C-alpha positions in Angstrom: 86.2 -29.5 -104.2 85.6 -28.9 -100.6 88.5 -29.0 -98.3 89.8 -31.8 -96.7 89.2 -32.5 -93.2 92.7 -33.5 -92.3 94.8 -31.2 -94.2 92.6 -28.1 -94.7 94.3 -26.5 -91.3 97.8 -27.7 -91.3 99.6 -24.9 -91.2 97.8 -23.3 -88.5 97.8 -27.0 -86.5 101.3 -26.8 -87.1 101.9 -23.6 -85.1 99.1 -24.3 -82.3 101.1 -26.6 -80.2 103.8 -24.1 -80.1 105.0 -23.6 -76.3 106.1 -20.1 -75.0 107.8 -18.3 -75.6 107.1 -18.8 -79.2 103.2 -19.0 -78.4 100.7 -16.8 -80.6 97.4 -15.9 -80.5 94.8 -17.9 -82.9 91.6 -16.2 -83.5 88.5 -18.1 -84.5 85.5 -16.3 -85.6 82.1 -17.7 -85.2 79.6 -16.2 -87.2 76.0 -16.3 -87.6 72.7 -16.2 -86.3 70.9 -17.3 -83.0 72.2 -20.7 -82.6 76.1 -19.6 -82.5 75.2 -17.1 -80.2 73.6 -19.3 -77.5 69.9 -18.6 -78.0 68.8 -21.8 -76.2 65.1 -21.7 -75.2 64.0 -18.1 -76.6 64.8 -15.3 -75.0 67.3 -17.4 -72.9 70.9 -17.3 -73.8 73.0 -20.0 -72.9 76.5 -19.4 -74.5 78.4 -21.7 -72.4 76.8 -24.7 -73.8 76.4 -23.2 -77.4 79.0 -24.5 -79.9 81.7 -21.9 -79.9 82.2 -22.6 -76.2 82.5 -26.4 -76.5 84.6 -25.9 -79.5 86.9 -23.7 -77.4 86.9 -26.3 -74.4 87.8 -28.6 -76.5 90.4 -26.9 -78.3 92.4 -25.7 -75.4 92.5 -29.7 -74.3 94.0 -30.5 -77.5 96.3 -28.0 -78.0 97.1 -27.0 -74.0 100.0 -24.5 -74.7 97.9 -22.3 -77.2 96.4 -19.0 -76.6 93.5 -19.8 -78.6 90.2 -17.4 -78.9 86.5 -18.4 -80.0 85.2 -15.0 -80.6 81.3 -15.0 -81.4 80.2 -12.4 -84.1 76.4 -13.6 -84.1 73.2 -12.1 -83.8 70.0 -13.9 -83.0 67.5 -13.1 -86.1 70.0 -12.3 -88.4 70.2 -13.4 -92.0 73.1 -13.7 -94.3 72.7 -10.4 -95.9 72.6 -8.8 -92.3 76.2 -11.0 -91.5 77.3 -9.8 -94.6 76.8 -6.0 -94.1 78.6 -6.2 -90.8 81.5 -8.3 -92.1 84.2 -5.8 -92.0 83.3 -4.4 -88.9 82.2 -7.2 -86.9 84.4 -10.0 -88.5 87.6 -9.2 -90.1 88.3 -6.5 -87.3 89.3 -9.4 -84.9 91.7 -10.7 -87.6 90.7 -14.5 -87.3 92.7 -17.0 -89.0 89.3 -19.4 -89.0 85.7 -18.5 -89.6 82.7 -20.5 -89.5 79.5 -19.3 -91.0 76.1 -20.8 -89.9 72.8 -18.8 -91.1 71.0 -21.3 -93.2 68.0 -21.3 -90.6 67.4 -17.6 -90.9 68.1 -17.5 -94.7 65.1 -19.2 -95.5 63.5 -15.6 -95.0 65.4 -13.9 -97.8 65.5 -16.9 -100.3 68.1 -19.2 -101.8 69.1 -15.9 -104.5 70.0 -13.5 -101.8 71.3 -15.8 -99.6 73.9 -17.0 -102.0 75.1 -13.5 -102.9 75.6 -12.9 -99.0 77.4 -16.1 -98.2 79.8 -15.4 -101.8 80.4 -12.2 -100.2 81.4 -13.3 -97.0 83.4 -16.2 -98.2 85.6 -14.0 -100.9 86.3 -11.5 -98.2 87.9 -14.0 -95.7 90.0 -15.9 -98.8 91.1 -12.4 -99.5 92.7 -12.4 -96.2 94.1 -15.6 -96.3 91.6 -16.8 -93.8 90.5 -20.4 -93.6 86.4 -21.0 -93.9 84.4 -23.3 -92.5 80.8 -23.7 -93.5 78.0 -25.1 -91.8 75.0 -26.7 -93.0 72.1 -26.0 -90.6 71.2 -27.6 -87.4 67.6 -29.0 -87.5 64.2 -27.2 -86.4 60.8 -28.7 -85.4 59.7 -28.8 -89.1 61.6 -32.0 -89.3 58.4 -34.0 -87.6 56.2 -32.0 -90.3 57.9 -32.6 -93.6 56.5 -29.2 -94.6 57.5 -26.6 -97.0 59.8 -25.1 -94.6 61.7 -28.1 -93.9 62.3 -28.5 -97.9 63.4 -24.8 -97.9 65.9 -25.9 -95.5 67.4 -29.1 -97.1 67.8 -27.0 -100.5 69.8 -24.3 -98.4 71.7 -26.9 -97.3 72.4 -28.0 -100.6 73.8 -24.7 -101.4 76.0 -24.9 -98.4 77.5 -27.8 -99.6 78.1 -26.7 -103.1 79.4 -23.5 -101.9 82.1 -25.2 -100.0 82.7 -27.5 -103.3 83.1 -24.2 -105.7 85.8 -22.4 -103.4 87.4 -25.2 -102.0 87.0 -24.7 -98.2 85.7 -26.1 -95.5 82.4 -28.1 -94.6 81.1 -28.7 -91.1 78.3 -30.8 -92.5 75.7 -30.6 -89.6 72.5 -31.1 -91.6 74.0 -35.0 -92.3 75.5 -35.6 -88.9 71.9 -34.5 -87.2 70.6 -37.1 -89.8 73.0 -39.9 -88.9 71.8 -39.4 -85.5 68.1 -40.4 -86.4 69.2 -43.3 -88.4 70.3 -44.9 -85.5 66.6 -44.9 -84.2 66.9 -41.8 -81.7 64.8 -39.2 -80.9 65.1 -36.2 -83.1 63.3 -34.4 -79.9 67.0 -35.0 -77.8 68.5 -32.7 -80.6 66.3 -29.7 -79.9 65.7 -27.0 -76.7 63.3 -24.8 -78.8 61.4 -25.2 -82.2 64.5 -23.7 -84.1 67.6 -24.2 -81.5 69.6 -27.3 -80.6 70.0 -28.8 -77.2 72.9 -29.3 -75.5 73.5 -32.7 -77.4 72.6 -30.8 -81.0 75.7 -28.3 -80.0 77.9 -31.2 -79.1 77.1 -32.6 -82.4 78.0 -28.8 -84.0 80.9 -28.7 -82.5 82.0 -32.6 -83.0 82.1 -31.4 -86.8 84.0 -28.5 -86.6 86.2 -30.6 -84.3 86.9 -32.7 -87.3 89.7 -30.2 -88.8 91.3 -29.5 -85.7 93.1 -33.5 -85.1 95.9 -32.6 -82.6 99.6 -32.9 -83.5 
């Protein structure tokens, strides 16, 4: 069963409010493809409006005495196989307490079987280091308007990530569902996109909000 948003990070949240001289360093790594990397309208990159930066900004507001780093190890165009290959050198080296993984949009290029293997490897490596893991279902792309095979594939990758969160008992930021809720309010899906496959500022705000559900201030 996937982790409960209110209790999964309890041990860390208990320590985040610690004030000097008890203050500790808390590292969060956002791993993935172009979305956490901050790509806007390709090739433009706007990291300060991407969800890792928005997450960082809000955490410093909720926990003003903490020293919290949000470290981005994302590479545009990469699949989870590429992320898994450099996981030890680029992710574990930062000794994160919390890790987010976001690869579904690009994983359509390698298919479900290969993607599942790569996700499992990263999850298991992190859990062996006692790192709290939050998996992200995908943000949307313009295939939403076409409802084509690419969109159906994205939906299947989304369900695979949900299943992995349930199996490993880790956190799930269900971005796909959050975008769906936005549309059900009769709002325009165009507002969620800055490019064919990248979120707008609003889209990134929604993603950050889903992750922030795990960070209820003490």
